[in-house]
C-alpha positions in Angstrom: 111.3 117.3 111.2 111.6 113.4 110.6 109.2 112.7 113.9 106.8 115.0 112.6 106.3 113.7 109.2 105.9 110.0 111.0 103.5 111.1 113.7 101.6 113.1 110.3 101.8 110.1 108.3 100.4 107.6 111.5 97.6 110.2 111.7 96.9 110.1 108.1 97.0 106.5 108.2 94.5 105.8 111.3 92.1 108.3 109.6 92.1 106.4 106.3 91.5 103.2 108.1 88.7 104.8 110.2 87.0 106.1 106.7 87.6 102.7 105.0 85.6 101.0 108.0 83.0 103.6 108.0 82.4 103.1 104.5 81.8 99.4 104.8 79.7 99.5 108.0 82.3 98.5 110.6 81.9 100.8 113.4 84.8 102.5 115.2 85.2 101.3 118.7 87.5 104.0 119.9 84.4 106.5 119.2 82.3 104.2 121.0 84.5 104.0 124.2 84.8 107.8 124.1 80.9 108.2 123.7 80.5 105.5 126.8 83.0 107.3 129.0 81.1 110.8 128.0 77.8 110.0 128.4 77.3 106.7 130.5 80.2 106.7 132.7 78.1 104.3 135.1 78.0 101.7 132.4 80.4 99.1 131.6 82.3 99.1 128.6 82.5 96.4 126.2 85.3 94.8 125.2 86.5 94.8 121.7 85.2 91.3 120.8 81.8 91.8 122.5 81.5 95.6 120.8 82.4 93.7 117.5 79.9 91.0 117.9 77.3 93.4 119.0 77.6 95.3 116.1 77.5 92.3 113.7 74.4 91.0 115.2 72.8 94.5 114.7 73.6 94.9 111.0 72.6 91.4 110.1 69.5 91.0 112.8 67.4 93.6 111.2 67.5 93.1 107.5 67.3 89.1 107.5 69.7 88.8 104.5 68.4 91.2 102.1 70.3 91.6 98.5 69.2 95.4 97.6 
């Protein structure tokens, strides 16, 4: 029973982190990797650092630093 509780707690934590990241605009690397493997198996998957930098540039490149 304790193992099941621990697994449920870990799953809940991962979901909470994923939700928080989504709310502040940080994309989910695991979702990206799953998408690439499913839909683009011939393409190279970016490392986490490459993915993070790519998403950061995409987020701030378009708007040019707007406030509202």
